[in-house]
N, C-alpha and C positions, 0 to 999 in steps of 0.2 A: 282168233285172238280177241276180237272185239266182242263177240257174244259172251266170252268168259268174263271179261271186264264188266259187262253189263250185269251179269249174274252176281258178281262180287259187290257191285254198287247196290243192287237190290237187296242182297242179304244184309249189307251194312245199314241201309235205311230201316229195314225191319227190326234189327237189333236195337238201333237208336230209339225207334218208336216204342219198343217194349220197355226199354230202360226209362224213358220219359214217363210212360204210363205208371210204371212202378213208383217212380219218384213222386208223381202226383197223388198216389194213393196214401201218402203220409199226411197226417192232420195239419202239421205246421208248414207244409210246403208253400202255400200262398204267402204266408208271412215271411218265410225265409227268402223267397224270391223277391218280394218287395224290398226286403232289407238289402239284399245283394244289389238290386238295381238302384236303390236309393244311395247306397254307399258309393257305387260306381259313378253315379251322377255328381256326387260331391267332389270327386277327384279334381276335375278341371277348376272348380271354384276354390278348392284348397290350394291348388298350384298358383292360381292368380293372386290369392291372398298372400301366399308366401313371397311371391315376386314383389308384391306391393310393399310388404314389410321390409324386405331387403332394400328396395329402392329408398324407402323412408330412412332406413338406417344409414345408407350411404350419404344421403342428403344431410341428415342430422350430424353425422361424423364430419362431413366437409364444413358445415357451418360452425360446429364446435372447434374445429381445427383453426379456422380463421379468427374466431372470437378469442381463442386462447392465444393466438399469435399477436393479436392487438393488445391483449392484456400484458403479455410479456414485454412488448415494445414500450407500452405505457409505463410499466414498472421500471424498465431500464432507464427511461427518460427521467422518471421521478427520482431514482437513485442518483443519477448523474447530477440532477439539480440540487439534491441534498448535499452531495459531496462538494459541489461547487460553492454552495452557501457555507458549508463548514470550513472550507479552505479560505474563503473570504473573511469569515469570522476570526480565524486564527491569524490571518494576515493583519486584520484591523487591530487585534490585540497586540501583535508584535510592534506595529507602527505606533500604537498608543503608548506602549512601553518605551519606545525610543524617544518619543516626544516628551514624555514625563522625565526621562533621564536627562535629556538635553536641557530642560528647564531647571534641573537641580545642579547640574555640573558647573564648576567654577571656571571651565575652559571652553573654548570654541570647538564645535564639532560640525561635521558634514554627514548627513545620512546617505547611505549608499546601499544598493542592492547587489547581491551576488548573482552574476550573470554567467559564471563558468568556473570550472575547476581545471587547473593545469596539473595533470598527474605525471610525476617524474618516476624514476626508478626506485628511489628510497623515500621520496617525500612528495607532497602535493601542495599547490598554491591555490588561493582564491583569486578570481577575476571580478573586480567591481566595476559598476557602470559610471563611476565618477573619476576624474583625473585632474590634470593641472588647471583646466578651465573652471573647476569648482574650488580651486585653492588647495588641492591636495599635493603634498610634496613627498619626496623620498624620506623614509624612516618615520613617517607619521604613525602613531599608535592606532590600532584598530580594536574596537571593543563592542560589547552589547550590554544591555542592562544586567545580564548575569555575570559578566566578567571579561577578561582580556582574551582577544583572539590572536593577535600578532602585530605585525607592523608592515607598512608599505615598503616593498622592495624595489619596484619599478613603477614609473608613472608615464602615461600617455596623455594626450590632450583630453580625451573623454573616457579614459579607463585607467585602471591601475592593477598591479599584481601584488598580492599580500602573502608574506611568508607566515606560516602558522606557529603557534606557541610550542607545539611538539616537534618542531624541526631542530635537528642538531646544530644548525648554523645560527640559531637565535638564542641570545642570552639576555635574561631580564633580571635586573636587581630586585630581590624580593625579601620579604620579612615574614616571620611568624606573627600573626595578629595577636596571639596570646602572650608569648614570651618575648617578642620583639627580636628574636635571634635572626640574623641576616645572612643571606647567601645569594647564590646565583641560580636562577631557574633556566634550564635548557632542555631540549628534547633529546631523543635517542632514536636509533634506527628501528627500534621495535615499536615506536609510536608513543612511548611513555614520556612523562616529564619528571625531571629530578631536580631537587634543591641541593646544590653542591656547595662545597667549601664551608661547611658548618664546623664550628669549634668542637673539639673532641668531647668537651664537657657541656655542650649546648643542651638546652631544655626543650627541644622540639619533640613532640609526642604525636602518636597516631590520633587522627581526627582533628588536628589543628588546621586552621584556615591560613593559607598562604596568600599574601597580597603583594602588590608592587610596593617597593620601599620608597620610590621617588628620589633615589640617590643620584640619578643622572637627569639630564634635561630631555630625555626621550619620553619616558613613561611617567604620567602623574602618579602620585602616591595613593595607595588605598584601593586600587582596582583588584577585585578578587581574581585569583589564578586557579586555586584548587584546594583540595584537602589532602593531608598527609595519610598515606596508606601504610607505608613501611618505613622504619628508621633503621639504618645500618651504618656500619663502619667501613671506610675505604680500605682497600687492600694494604695501603701504606701504614694504616693504624694511626695516622696523624689527624684525621678529620672524619666527620660523619657526613652522611647524605640521607635524603628522604625522598622516597618515591611518591609522586603527587598524582592524584586523580583530578584532571581538569574539571572545572565547574561547567564547562561547555562541551557539547558534542560537536567537535570541530568539523565533522563531515555533514552536518545537518543545519547549516546556517543559510538564512535567506536575506536578512537585512542586518546592517552593522552601522556603527558610528565611527568616523575617522576623526581623530583629534588633530585639528589643524593649528591650534595655538593653546598654550597653557594658561591663557587669560582671555576673557571675553573682549571682543573688539568694541 
């Protein structure tokens, strides 16, 4: 068995030697061999270079990720600062408007901030940060530079609750600023305001401005309430009504004035 294997190994060596001699007989063999060995020697260097490039890419990606993270945080902080400044600017404008209005009014007022909203089933109320300690009493009118808000319904020592203009339980004597036609403004369950009890021949028209008439001792005259949207006739046929769009968005109030006296002290 072993002599046969030796013969096979010997024959194999002879065949390999012959093939190698034939290979060397070609003209370009030395160049080809150098090329093969050169390319083979480059493989480890290429592998190391590829690994180095991948390492740099990972490090670069990690650095870019954290740089981008810092930029995002800085952008968020800047945006928050701009929003805060814009809110302060708007608040200053509102307060400046209240101060200017107070200086022009012929009656005494107390500025107050809205600190809450009391939501009911069919209506909502405003909660103000001023109460009896500031001289506010029940039924005092509440307004802004734009127009009427409602009136004080309940008072505490340092807060009060305000019923809004569009509440069905509130009734405000009002007049058409153009025609001087008079009626009573009250709210409805759908949140709209209506000027009711108008004469059947009244000259109230779409677009007219409705203001407080001052016929009772609660509301000073001339406070804007809203504009006429629709004029209609009551089902009885005896009087007219007007649907009014309030001059104020009653759900977006922040500061108001409470009328505490119809004359300056």
